[in-house]
Every structure is written in structure tokens, then in C-alpha cells.
C-alpha positions in Angstrom: 0.0 0.0 0.0 1.3 3.4 -0.9 1.7 6.0 1.8 -0.3 9.0 0.5 1.9 11.5 2.5 5.1 10.3 0.9 3.4 10.5 -2.6 2.4 14.1 -1.9 6.0 15.0 -0.7 7.5 13.3 -3.8 5.1 15.2 -6.1 6.0 18.5 -4.5 9.7 17.7 -4.8 9.3 16.8 -8.5 7.5 20.1 -9.2 10.1 22.0 -7.3 12.9 20.4 -9.3 11.3 21.3 -12.6 10.6 24.9 -11.6 12.5 26.9 -9.1 14.8 24.0 -8.1 16.6 24.2 -11.5 18.4 27.3 -10.2 19.3 25.8 -6.8 20.1 22.2 -7.5 23.5 22.8 -9.3 24.6 24.8 -6.2 24.2 21.7 -4.0 26.9 19.9 -6.0 29.7 22.2 -4.8 31.6 21.6 -1.7 32.1 24.1 1.1 35.7 24.5 0.2 34.7 25.5 -3.4 32.6 28.3 -2.0 35.3 29.5 0.3 37.9 29.5 -2.5 35.7 31.4 -4.9 34.8 33.9 -2.2 38.5 34.4 -1.4 39.4 35.0 -5.0 36.5 37.5 -5.4 37.5 39.3 -2.3 41.1 39.6 -3.4 40.1 41.3 -6.6 37.7 43.6 -4.8 40.3 44.6 -2.3 42.8 45.2 -5.0 40.5 47.4 -6.9 39.6 49.4 -3.7 43.3 49.8 -3.0 44.0 51.2 -6.5 41.0 53.6 -6.2 42.2 54.7 -2.8 45.7 55.4 -4.1 44.3 57.3 -7.0 42.1 59.5 -4.7 45.1 60.2 -2.5 47.2 61.1 -5.6 44.4 63.4 -6.9 44.2 65.1 -3.4 47.9 65.9 -3.4 47.9 67.2 -7.0 45.5 70.0 -6.1 
């Protein structure tokens, strides 16, 4: 005999996977270390850009 509650849950899960879940399911395949590594690389570039902008602003200040 089929458990009706399990059938409902499985149906909702299938609908989720076909709709909104397409966006989130690939994310679940990454490991935590992958996220940390990508975040560190992104932060490195953002900090580097901010440093260059800061140096440029200081140089502009002293030029005037």
C-alpha cells in the first residue's frame, strides 16, 4: 500500500525540481571549500580594486 503523505511530498519535490529548483540544485553539487575558494578570489580582486581607487584618490588630493 502506498503512503499518501510520501506521494504528496515526492510530487511537490518533482514540481520544485522542474521549476525553481533548477536554479538551486546545481549549487548543491559544490563543496564548502569551493565556495570559500571562490569567495577568497573574489574578495582579493575587490580589495585590489579598492586599494587602487584609494591610491588614485590620494594622488588626486595631493595634486590640487
